Each structure stands twice: as C-alpha cells, then as structure tokens.
C-alpha distance (Angstrom), angle and dihedral (degrees) to the residues before:
residue distance angle dihedral
A1 . . .
C2 3.77 . .
G3 3.80 99.0 .
G4 3.78 98.6 -106.6
E5 3.78 135.9 -53.1
S6 3.80 96.3 -40.3
G7 3.81 91.9 49.8
A8 3.80 91.1 49.2
R9 3.81 90.6 51.8
E10 3.81 91.5 49.8
A11 3.83 90.6 48.7
G12 3.82 90.6 50.8
K13 3.81 93.2 -117.4
W14 3.83 96.3 116.1
R15 3.80 116.2 83.9
L16 3.77 133.2 174.1
E17 3.81 110.2 -141.0
G18 3.79 130.7 -173.3
K19 3.79 129.1 -121.1
D20 3.82 91.5 -89.8
Y21 3.84 93.5 63.0
M22 3.81 113.4 124.7
V23 3.81 108.8 -135.2
Q24 3.79 114.1 -128.9
E25 3.78 130.8 -157.8
G26 3.80 111.3 -83.1
D27 3.82 95.5 25.8
V28 3.79 116.8 140.0
M29 3.78 112.4 -150.8
H30 3.78 134.2 -156.4
F31 3.81 111.5 -171.3
R32 3.79 119.2 -145.9
F33 3.78 118.7 -160.7
N34 3.78 139.9 159.5
V35 3.79 124.7 -139.6
C-alpha cells in the first residue's frame, strides 16, 4: 500500500486520464466530477 492518495502520487501510481482512456482489467478508478 502507498499510504493514501498522497503516497500513491509520490510513488507514481496515481494518474489523471482523459475521457478517451480505455479501462483495463485491474484498474482502480476515482471519478472526479463537478455539479
């Protein structure tokens, strides 16, 4: 484990992808949206 979001960013395991990203098996997703 990376110790949360900040640890994942430091380890290079956190990526921001666009709407055209093809989801692959094993991906963990965090959806960002604005209301």
